[in-house]
C-alpha positions, 0 to 999 in steps of 0.5 A: 804265294809260292814260287810255282805261281810266280815263276846308319839311319839318315834323316830326310826320308819320305814315307809312302804317305809323303810324311817325314820318316827315317831310313833304316840301316840295310840290315834292319831294312832287310830284316823287316822286309823279309819277315813281313813278305808274302811275295804278293802285292802289298798296299804300297809296294808291288811284288817285283819291287819288294823282291828287287829291294830285297835282292839289292839289300842282300848285296849291302849286308854281310853274307853271314847275316843273310844266311842267318836271316834265311835260317831265322825266317824259316825256323823261327818265323815259320815262313817258307818262300822268302828264305828261299829267295834269300838263299838264291840271292846270296848264292849269286854274290857269294862263293869261296866257302860252304856258307850257302850250302850250310844255310840251305841244309838248315833251311830246307825242312820239308821235301817240297822245299827242295822244289821250291828252292829250285823253282825260286832259282829258276825264277831268279836265274832264267836259262837262255837255253830253250830246252833247259829249265834252269841256268847253271845251278849254283854248286853250293845250292846243289851241295846243300840240297844233296844233304836235304835229299837225305832227310826225307823218306818215301812217304814225305817225297810222295806227298809232293810228287806233283805233275803241276810243278814247274820243277818236279821231284824227278827233275830235282833228283836229276839236277841235284844228284844226291848220294843215297846214304844206304840201299833203302834210300837208293831204292827210294831215289830209283822210284823217284826217277821211275815215277814209281813212288807209292801213292801216299795216304793223305786226306787229299788223295783219300777224298779225291778217290772218294769223290770219283765214286758214284752214290745211290743217294745223297744220304749214302754220299754223306755217310761215306764222307763222314766215315772217311773223315772219321777214318782219317782222324783215327789214322794219325796221318792227318797233319795238324795244318790239314786238321785245322783247315778242314774243321768246317768240312768235318762239321758239315760231314757230321763227324761223330762227337767222339771223333770231334773230341779227338780233334779238339784234344789234338788241336789244343795239345801243347806238343802238337801246337809246338810241332805244327809251327803255325803262324797265329793268324792261321788259328784266327782264320780257322776260328772265323770259319767256325763262327758261321757253322751252326752245329752242336760241336762248333763251340768245343772247337772254338774253345780248343782254338782259344787254348791253342793261342793261349799256349802262344802267349804263355811264355812271353817274358817281361810283363808282371803285375806292375808293368803298365802297357798300352797296346795300339793297333793301326787299322788304317786303310793300308792295313786293311789289305789282305796279306796275299791274294788267296787269304782273308787275313789282313795286316791289321788282323795280325796286328790285333791278334799279336796285341791281344796275345800280349794283352792276355799277359798284362795285368795293367793294360790299355788297348785300342785302335787308331786311324783318323782317331785313337779309340780305347777298347775295353773288354775282358782279356781271357779269350784272345780270338774272341777279343780279336774278332771284337776289335776287328768289328770296330775297325771302321769306327776310327777312320782310315788315316794313320794318325799315330801321334794321337795315341801319344797325345792321348797319353799326354792329355791323360798324364798317364804313365806307361812303362811300355807303349806298343804299336802294331803298324805298317809304319806309314804314319802321317797327319791327315789334318794337314797340321804336320803333327808327327809321332816323333814330336809327341813321343819326345814330349812324352819322354820328357814327362815320363823318362822311363817309358819305352816305345815298341814299334811292331812293323807288319809291312816292312816298307823300309822306313820308320816314323821315329829315329831308331837310334833314339833311346828306348825306341825299339823295332820288332817285325814279323807276323809270328808269335816268335816276335816275342822272343825278340821282345824278350831279347830287347828286355835283356839289352839286345835288339832284333839284329843281335838276336839274329846274329846269334844264330849258328850256321 
């Protein structure tokens, strides 16, 4: 969801299921809350409550950490709306230097994010004046956006010059008052002011124009759309995200074998993958779309997507043929909620996919799912997306509670030594049997049996509680929906933690 549409640990904490939990430090809670936020309602927390909690936490940590976290969530976790919220809340409470301006400059990476930031500012700082869209704009936000304006050309601005935005590109220009770096850029600014930007060549504009035409027959229409898709593929102007979102449309348009081979090649190109900065679940969503399209080219595109996610797993460190790993995916009821109203991706989809990325790197691995019960799922580890889909189809076989302790109890019963136990979860663990069993007790028993074992909690929801004390030795917390969480994992292997990793970001 975007802004246009929504214009020292302590004991004794109770999680959303009423079970004993542990509070996080303000820094850790803020980190987990923002890297798992889609700015929409989650299972246990409404959007406004999450936003207000984030705003409150911003005031409890250092301004430098907030700025670093905003940059981290945008540049490494590839989230777009939540970094803007962090910058806006930081601007409310911090002044006297150019920290906010520098953070804005490093966070606004696309032309539309200028308007996103201003719409977020409008949302969080509503004006009392009936004719003004914004309250008094922060000088540091303005300074940062002035630098951002200098980053984009006419085509990049034109792509996002839309009438349906609460803060339009022209409004942003007049609010920010950027200084052009040269005559050519001043000409672009003049075009923005006069609403004279050239219509950009994009798949949306081209298909929209084609859709206005009248055709003599359905066959003629089909041929026209096939030719247009082939033109777009050859143009080089079809962005990677647009390419991935339209795979099904291309297949249904009966694009030629030659053109689909170009699509598959670009999809799986490592450089294109790195430049696209897509979250892994986007590939899963595209893979799902292809599963239901029966054409001769579908399998080739599915193979290309498998190659894409393997690139994500290729640089994961800390695993060799001697490393014994257990991967446990929480598929409880709360994990079955979609991450946003328009998405078909659920929290447990993300957890399973991240686990399957890790599984692809492990030589000695046990993987499974847990709800009421823990279930080991054995399968070959070569195809990541196919394995994710197979795991998803088993989710309703283990019940809908969050009995995470059963994962550890199974290891105890088997007397199975693991170097790393990794749980992908929303952290809301409890005991549905009513016997008050908990994962903390089970883990302490396991550590007594195998002292070298480490427990990694991958927080996928950011509710602010942990089922174990994070200060305990060899209990580590990582949060987020991106494969870049594995960079934090690598830092942990070197004796750091997630907060240390973020604190290293230069502003």
